[in-house]
C-alpha positions, 0 to 999 in steps of 0.5 A, spaced: 500 500 499 502 506 498 501 509 504 504 504 509 507 509 513 501 512 516 503 511 523 509 515 522 505 521 522 500 521 528 499 528 528 497 529 521 490 533 520 485 534 515 485 540 510 478 543 513 477 546 505 475 538 504 469 540 508 467 547 507 460 546 507 460 544 514 461 547 521 467 544 524 465 546 531 460 541 530 463 536 526 462 529 528 468 525 525 464 518 526 458 519 523 461 523 517 466 518 516 464 515 509 463 523 507 470 524 509 473 518 506 469 520 499 472 527 500 480 525 501 480 519 495 477 525 490 481 531 492 486 529 498 493 530 500 497 525 503 497 529 509 489 527 508 490 520 507 494 520 513 489 522 517 484 518 515 488 511 516 490 514 523 483 516 525 479 510 522 484 504 521 485 501 515 479 496 516 475 503 517 477 506 511 476 499 507 469 499 510 467 506 508 471 505 501 466 499 500 459 503 502 461 509 498 456 510 493 459 514 487 467 514 486 469 515 478 473 510 475 480 513 476 479 513 483 475 506 484 481 503 480 486 506 485 483 505 492 481 498 489 488 496 488 491 500 494 487 497 499 486 490 495 479 491 495 475 487 489 471 491 485 465 487 485 465 488 493 465 496 492 457 499 492 460 504 487 462 498 482 455 494 482 451 501 482 455 503 476 454 496 472 447 496 473 445 504 470 443 504 464 446 507 459 443 512 454 445 508 448 443 501 451 436 503 452 
């Protein structure tokens, strides 16, 4: 995994710009885990990755990835490869496969 050394960065903080629409004083990191993980996948820097891996652990991040309803193809393949998650076990992949495309209807 690319971020194997995440434990070397226990003081990593999440860039508050990733959660610009939320009030940081009232934000619950436990409840909003999936939102945070998705934002980091889509727009995060290495420091943001270190934060989520330290906060939720590898299993917590994997669980969040599997339950995300949407990721673009590039991000979906990146996390599938980095966390050894089969595409078929990801909700976003299953959802994409079941969508009717305009030319198929």
